[in-house]
C-alpha positions, -999 to +999 in steps of 0.1 A: +718+816-757+719+781-770+740+770-740+716+784-716+686+769-732+704+735-733+714+739-697+677+746-687+664+715-706+691+694-688+680+707-654+644+702-663+652+666-671+671+660-640+643+672-619+616+653-636+620+620-616+616+639-583+585+657-595+569+625-607+569+612-572+574+579-556+548+551-555+548+522-532+525+493-525+509+494-490+490+462-485+466+462-515+469+500-523+494+521-544+503+552-525+521+580-544+543+608-525+553+638-543+578+648-518+590+631-485+565+637-456+576+664-432+553+658-403+550+620-398+536+601-370+545+564-361+523+540-339+537+517-315+572+511-304+584+488-332+570+510-360+587+541-343+620+521-341+619+516-379+616+554-384+644+559-358+667+532-376+663+554-408+671+585-387+638+601-398+633+620-366+636+653-383+605+642-404+584+634-374+560+654-351+554+625-327+544+590-319+514+572-305+502+540-290+531+531-265+526+542-228+490+529-228+505+494-229+541+494-229+571+515-214+599+531-234+632+513-228+665+533-227+672+528-264+638+542-275+637+569-253+672+581-263+662+578-299+630+598-300+645+626-279+620+655-274+593+639-298+559+639-280+537+610-274+504+622-290+483+594-277+488+568-252+468+542-273+454+543-308+450+581-318+418+596-329+414+615-362+415+647-340+450+638-326+466+635-360+448+667-374+458+685-343+495+675-349+492+687-385+504+653-396+508+646-432+519+607-428+509+580-404+528+548-403+507+523-387+492+488-392+459+469-388+459+463-350+489+485-348+471+519-345+441+509-369+412+487-368+392+473-397+361+496-400+375+520-373+377+557-371+413+558-383+420+540-416+438+552-450+403+559-463+393+581-435+425+600-433+429+607-470+405+636-472+424+652-443+457+652-463+472+624-443+488+595-463+491+562-446+517+534-450+506+500-435+528+476-416+532+446-441+527+419-415+493+432-406+480+432-441+467+397-435+437+415-418+425+428-452+439+406-478+455+375-487+494+373-483+522+349-477+530+336-442+551+360-420+588+364-431+617+387-427+608+399-462+579+416-447+602+436-423+628+443-450+600+455-475+587+480-449+624+494-444+628+497-481+596+514-487+600+538-460+634+546-475+617+554-508+589+575-492+614+597-473+640+598-500+667+577-480+667+546-503+704+542-500+703+544-464+675+518-462+694+496-485+725+497-462+703+487-432+686+459-450+721+445-461+733+447-426+703+430-411+705+402-438+742+397-432+737+393-394+708+371-397+728+347-420+755+348-394+732+337-366+716+310-389+750+297-398+755+291-362+726+266-358+732+230-366+711+221-394+706+187-381+695+199-348+659+188-337+632+214-343+616+221-309+578+227-309+572+262-297+542+281-284+541+319-282+523+332-251+514+367-253+487+372-226+453+358-214+443+333-188+409+319-200+422+317-235+457+325-246+466+354-271+493+340-294+512+343-327+496+324-357+512+317-390+511+353-401+527+370-371+563+378-368+572+353-342+567+325-366+596+339-389+617+344-358+611+310-346+618+293-378+650+313-383+661+301-349+655+265-359+622+259-342+585+253-352+555+275-342+529+249-330+503+275-342+516+282-376+486+266-393+464+292-377+456+315-406+459+347-387+487+369-373+481+377-335+449+358-324+432+339-295+433+301-295+420+276-269+443+261-242+432+225-253+449+231-286+482+242-267+481+211-246+474+187-275+503+201-295+527+198-265+551+225-270+587+219-260+595+255-256+572+284-246+582+320-256+566+346-233+561+381-246+569+405-220+551+438-217+521+453-198+510+450-162+515+414-161+553+405-160+569+376-179+576+359-146+540+362-136+529+346-168+556+317-165+542+312-129+507+310-141+516+282-165+537+263-139+510+266-112+480+254-135+474+216-131+461+215-167+496+222-181+517+199-158+520+174-186+530+199-214+568+193-222+579+230-219+562+233-184+574+200-172+610+207-183+608+244-173+618+256-208+607+291-212+622+320-233+613+356-230+610+381-258+602+418-252+574+431-272+594+453-293+616+422-302+585+400-311+568+425-334+583+436-369+612+459-363+650+463-360+652+442-329+640+411-347+676+401-358+689+397-323+657+382-311+666+352-334+699+348-315+681+349-283+656+322-294+683+300-309+702+300-276+670+289-259+661+264-286+696+246-289+714+251-255+747+235-253+748+201-237+709+194-243 
């Protein structure tokens, strides 16, 4: 009888940590999960790929916010399998409730808008918990400039939320090792090219400020984002500022109806840009949207940029 009682106490003690739940920091909120979400939804290709990298497909009921702007490449299409796209652009509350979602992985301007219909506060009464993309927290709070720590933090937190912390740790360790390998191949004495990120827009360009992931990618690749002093993430600036800062390389983000080549041709054909070093010397690099936004493809994006910034013989 004593042995049975002792065993019961031991089992109770072992079970306590799981019952206590897991609490993670999501922007400026603490979010507690008593059990791993079973019906998760991720918004956008990069956030969806984070879920896939952690092999969380069985915990998902779908994804949102891809086909309205972008297409699924072969890698993502294979990874998501039969998971449905619940909304081509940002989902409504009705879409998430209709899917019986219990978790929404999104970010500010990555599936949610400040003051919009879908936010952590509006979803809470519906039983849907939200984890916010760390890069996007700048829209609602002060934070440090974009860095790989943001991406690694998201992978670690998702690992804790879904009970696969060891898997997340292994992923992050692998990402860090590969990033260190890429950075070790860059001559520390090489000049840092001035870099401008061109996402979209003709009247005014949409670009990456100091709090957007491309700043971290550019710095890791041995360059300097000419807009890294802009205290925002993805934002609009004036062309005059671009011309004044005279970027030596222009990184074009490829997605949507306007192709990367069309964006490049726009810059080359406009007389206002003929004296910009990158245009004059035809120095352009292209990143796919999923490479430029926080996600698993960031690491190899650094290798691609490093090759463009420091070509052999230049």
